[in-house]
C-alpha angles and dihedrals in degrees: 000000000000108000092194093068116136093215139008128214123223119195114194126185120190122190139140116286116241111231100215091195091060094052113125128203089255087061091052093044094051118112101232095184091054093049090050091048089052092049089050091048090051092054113104091205113059089203094051116122109245091222088068087069086064109072094195093055119093131172118196133184124191132184114213135194113230091260094054090041089059092047091046093051092045091048114011095173094045092237095143096048093048088057095050125087115215112207126184116249095237 
């Protein structure tokens, strides 16, 4: 990776996890292509993203400066910064 980059791009997708141990035979027998086709045909806007139909799905994109990228890689969930207090020096 080029360390002299002016910016960095972070892509994040958030969606429900599929518990493979709780899959039923009905889940395996479901025609997912047919279900997706039905979802698309129900969309009013033909250019709409099918993921918008899923309220628990989010696709995020962030542009980071090199300093923010380093902090993100070190602590992607911001756990360290949420536990620190920042007091002024006066």
